[in-house]
C-alpha positions as CSV (number, residue, x, y, z in Angstrom):
1,M,-19.1,27.9,-8.6
2,N,-16.8,25.2,-7.3
3,N,-17.4,21.4,-8.0
4,V,-17.9,19.4,-5.3
5,V,-15.9,16.0,-4.9
6,K,-17.9,13.8,-3.3
7,M,-15.3,11.1,-1.4
8,T,-16.4,7.8,-1.0
9,L,-15.6,5.8,2.2
10,A,-12.9,3.7,0.5
11,D,-11.1,7.1,-0.6
12,Q,-11.4,8.7,3.1
13,I,-10.1,5.7,4.9
14,Y,-7.0,5.8,2.1
15,N,-6.5,9.6,2.6
16,I,-6.3,9.2,6.4
17,L,-3.7,5.8,6.2
18,K,-1.9,7.3,3.4
19,E,-1.2,10.4,5.7
20,D,-0.7,8.3,8.9
21,I,2.2,6.9,6.8
22,I,3.9,9.7,5.2
23,N,3.9,11.3,9.3
24,Q,5.2,8.1,10.1
25,N,2.1,7.5,12.9
26,I,1.9,4.2,11.2
27,K,5.4,2.9,10.8
28,C,7.2,1.3,8.6
29,G,7.3,-2.4,8.8
30,E,4.0,-1.9,10.8
31,K,1.2,-4.3,10.1
32,L,-2.6,-3.4,8.3
33,T,-4.7,-6.0,9.9
34,S,-7.9,-5.6,7.8
35,K,-10.0,-6.7,11.0
36,I,-8.6,-3.9,13.1
37,L,-9.2,-1.5,10.5
38,Q,-12.4,-2.5,9.9
39,E,-12.9,-1.9,13.5
40,R,-10.9,1.5,13.6
41,F,-13.4,3.0,11.1
42,N,-16.0,1.2,11.5
43,V,-17.3,-0.5,8.6
44,S,-17.1,-3.9,6.3
45,S,-14.5,-4.8,4.0
46,T,-15.0,-3.5,1.3
47,P,-13.8,0.1,1.6
48,I,-10.6,-1.3,3.5
49,R,-9.6,-3.5,1.0
50,E,-10.0,-1.0,-1.7
51,A,-8.6,1.4,0.3
52,L,-5.0,-1.0,1.0
53,N,-5.2,-1.7,-2.9
54,R,-4.7,1.9,-3.2
55,L,-1.7,2.3,-1.1
56,G,-0.2,-1.2,-2.5
57,Q,-0.3,0.7,-6.2
58,E,1.4,3.3,-4.7
59,G,4.2,1.4,-3.2
60,L,3.3,2.4,0.4
61,I,2.4,-1.2,1.7
62,D,3.3,-4.8,1.0
63,H,-0.2,-7.0,0.6
64,I,0.2,-9.8,2.9
65,T,-2.3,-12.4,1.8
66,N,-5.6,-12.8,4.0
67,V,-4.1,-10.3,6.4
68,G,-4.2,-6.8,4.9
69,G,-0.9,-5.4,4.5
70,K,2.8,-4.1,5.8
71,V,4.1,-0.6,5.6
72,I,7.4,-0.3,3.0
73,E,10.6,-0.1,5.1
74,F,13.6,0.9,3.2
75,N,17.6,-0.1,2.7
76,E,20.3,1.9,1.4
77,K,19.2,0.4,-2.0
78,D,15.9,1.7,-1.7
79,I,17.0,5.3,-0.8
80,N,19.5,5.2,-3.6
81,E,16.3,4.2,-6.1
82,I,14.3,6.5,-4.8
83,Y,16.5,9.9,-4.9
84,D,17.7,8.9,-8.5
85,F,14.4,8.6,-10.0
86,C,13.0,11.5,-8.4
87,A,16.1,13.3,-9.7
88,C,14.9,11.7,-13.5
89,L,11.7,13.2,-13.2
90,D,12.3,16.4,-12.1
91,L,14.7,17.0,-14.5
92,E,12.4,16.2,-17.1
93,A,9.9,18.1,-15.4
94,L,12.5,21.4,-15.2
95,R,12.9,20.7,-19.3
96,L,9.1,20.8,-20.0
97,S,8.2,23.4,-17.8
98,M,11.2,26.0,-19.2
99,E,9.8,25.1,-22.8
100,S,6.7,25.8,-21.8
101,I,4.8,28.9,-23.3
102,K,3.6,30.2,-19.6
103,K,7.7,30.5,-18.9
104,K,6.7,34.0,-17.3
105,E,4.4,32.9,-14.8
106,L,6.1,30.2,-14.1
107,V,9.5,32.0,-13.3
108,L,7.2,34.3,-10.7
109,E,5.8,31.2,-8.9
110,I,9.2,29.4,-8.8
111,N,11.0,33.0,-7.4
112,N,7.5,33.5,-5.1
113,S,8.3,30.0,-3.7
114,V,11.6,30.6,-3.2
115,R,10.7,33.9,-0.7
116,L,8.0,31.9,0.8
117,Q,10.8,29.2,2.0
118,E,12.9,31.9,3.4
119,K,10.2,33.6,5.0
120,Y,9.4,30.3,6.9
121,L,13.2,29.7,7.4
122,E,13.5,33.1,9.1
123,S,10.7,32.6,11.1
124,D,11.7,29.2,12.4
125,N,8.1,27.6,11.0
126,I,9.8,24.6,9.9
127,E,6.4,22.9,8.5
128,E,5.2,25.7,6.4
129,F,9.0,25.4,5.2
130,M,9.1,22.0,4.2
131,I,5.2,22.6,2.7
132,E,7.1,25.4,0.2
133,S,9.6,23.4,-0.6
134,D,7.7,20.5,-2.0
135,N,5.9,22.8,-3.5
136,F,8.6,24.3,-5.2
137,H,8.9,21.4,-7.0
138,D,5.3,20.6,-7.5
139,I,5.3,24.2,-9.4
140,L,7.7,22.2,-12.2
141,F,5.3,19.3,-12.8
142,R,1.9,21.8,-13.1
143,Y,4.0,23.8,-15.6
144,A,5.3,20.6,-17.5
145,D,1.8,19.9,-18.4
146,N,2.1,16.2,-18.5
147,S,-0.1,14.2,-16.2
148,R,1.7,10.9,-16.3
149,L,5.0,12.6,-15.6
150,Y,2.9,14.5,-12.4
151,N,1.5,11.1,-11.5
152,A,5.0,9.2,-11.3
153,S,6.3,12.0,-8.9
154,K,2.9,12.2,-7.1
155,N,3.8,8.5,-6.4
156,I,7.1,8.4,-5.7
157,R,7.3,11.7,-3.1
158,S,4.9,9.9,-1.3
159,Q,7.7,7.7,-0.6
160,F,10.2,10.7,-0.5
161,S,8.1,12.4,2.3
162,I,8.0,9.1,4.4
163,L,12.2,9.4,4.0
164,A,12.0,12.8,5.4
165,N,10.6,12.5,8.0
166,I,12.2,9.3,9.4
167,Y,15.2,10.8,8.9
168,Q,14.2,14.7,9.3
169,N,17.1,14.9,11.7
170,L,19.5,13.2,9.1
171,T,18.8,15.2,6.3
172,V,20.3,18.7,5.0
173,T,20.1,21.8,6.7
174,K,17.1,23.3,5.6
175,S,19.5,26.6,4.8
176,V,21.3,24.7,2.1
177,V,17.7,23.3,0.8
178,L,16.8,27.0,0.9
179,L,20.3,28.1,-1.2
180,E,20.3,25.1,-3.4
181,H,16.5,26.2,-4.3
182,K,18.0,30.0,-5.2
183,D,20.2,29.3,-7.4
184,I,18.0,26.9,-9.4
185,A,15.5,29.8,-9.6
186,R,18.1,32.2,-10.5
187,A,19.3,29.8,-13.9
188,M,15.9,29.8,-14.7
189,K,15.2,33.3,-14.5
190,D,18.3,33.8,-16.6
191,N,16.8,31.2,-19.0
192,D,19.7,29.1,-18.5
193,F,18.2,25.1,-18.7
194,S,22.2,23.7,-18.4
195,K,22.8,25.3,-15.5
196,A,19.7,25.0,-13.9
197,S,19.1,21.2,-14.9
198,F,22.9,20.6,-13.6
199,L,22.4,22.2,-10.3
200,M,18.8,20.2,-9.9
201,K,20.8,16.9,-10.6
202,N,23.6,17.9,-8.1
203,H,20.8,19.1,-5.5
204,F,19.5,15.5,-5.4
205,K,22.5,14.0,-5.6
206,H,23.5,15.7,-2.4
207,A,20.7,15.6,-0.4
208,K,21.2,11.8,-1.6
209,E,24.6,11.3,-0.2
210,Y,24.2,13.5,2.7
211,L,21.3,11.4,4.2
212,L,23.1,8.2,3.6
213,E,26.5,9.4,5.3
214,N,24.3,10.5,8.5
215,I,22.4,7.0,8.8
216,K,25.8,5.5,8.6
217,K,26.8,7.5,11.4
218,A,24.5,7.3,13.2
219,S,24.3,3.5,12.8
220,I,27.8,3.4,13.9
221,E,27.1,5.4,17.0
222,N,24.3,3.5,18.1
């Protein structure tokens, strides 16, 4: 029998607001005032404060005294830091996962993820492709079996996901992402950590440079 996890009001509000921020239903720079949130969820200030504190701890909002918070905004330095930090975490997860005693299962899961990504892309199911693309990286963290590494990844990936949703038309094409994932999976299957880590590093470097270049182009055109 599966354990049922009961969520508090603060947990529920936190999850709803986090999803709204990541999906950009609540835009970057938008204020989250305690009073309006209390009215929206029909609750007291306590669960709102707890939810906002958690969002602040994850770096998704900046606190505003006596008001609530404001959703984070990104500049070029932020984008560089997010991509570089994600790359560092993924490289460590890759190393630990490839040293795992469950390496055979790891390779099977990674290859299955690549097959699913290919299937979703061929059927033009971009939403499912993006979910499975994220899962490709998540698999590495699960097999790395390091809770602190995993938690650090969860926090920064929330910001990474916001960027992906804001600039979805300016990011590397999905076919390129799939091709790079295939190359990484192949190197992992061959047990070639040196090649896999080189490919992973370039995976993030390429994506970051492509995004920054297109943001600059878009700003010039506007």
